[in-house]
N, C-alpha and C positions, 0 to 999 in steps of 0.2 A: 112302833116310831120309833126313832132315832133319839140318841145322845142329847143331843144339843137342840130339839121339837119340844115344842111345847105341849104338855099333857092336854087329856081336852077339858079336865074342871080347869088349868090356867087361860086354856082359851075361852071359857064361859065369863071367867074375872074379866078380862081386858076386852073381849070383843064389844063391847059399847062406846070403849072410850078413843074408837078409831074411827077417820073419817067412814062416810056410807062411801061405797062405792056404786059409781055412778054410772049408769049403763052406754056405752058406747058403740060408734061404729066400725067396722074396720075389727083389726087383730083385738079379740077379747085381752083384757087386763088381767096381770098379775093379779092373783088372790091374796088378799091381806095376810093369811093365815102361813102359807107358804112364805113370801115376803119378809113379815116377820122373824118366823125361824132362821133364814139365814143372815139377819141382822144381828141376830142373838148366837148364832156360828161364828159369826167372821168376830164379834167382841169377846167371846170365852175360849175364841181356840188364838186371835191374835195376829190370826194370817191376812195378808194381804188382799181387798178386794177381787183381783183379779184371779185371786186363789178359790173365790166363792163355787161349789157345784154347781153343776148348772140344775139338779133339783130345786134349784132356791128361785130359781126364774134367773133372767138375765143381768149381768153385773150392774148393767147402765139403769136398768130399772131399778134394782134393790139399794142401790147406793141412793141412788135420787130421790126415791122413797125415802130413805133415814136422814138425809140433810132437808130434805123438807118438813117430815117430822119433827126431828131437833128443832128447827127454828121455829117451830108452830108451839113446842111444847109437848105436845105428844107423845113422841118416846119418851121422856120423862114421868110422865105419868103411867105411860103401861109398867116402866121402869118398877115406878113407888110400888102399884098395887101390884108387879110380882112377888115382892119382899116383903109385902105387909101379911 
């Protein structure tokens, strides 16, 4: 596990807060945990989206999911749970 990534215990606490990943055809969707780790990396480092390491997924995927989750209140609930 890397410095800015969720522990298994943290993941177990917040996974139920995230929207279900729907099965899809074509390219598989990026894993919620991987993407969320990317969001947290951005917040903790203050780096621009363009500097997001590839291990977290495509910049467009991570940033669009971040903005979608922020708008829906999902990201705020995740942060509250992590801070509890």
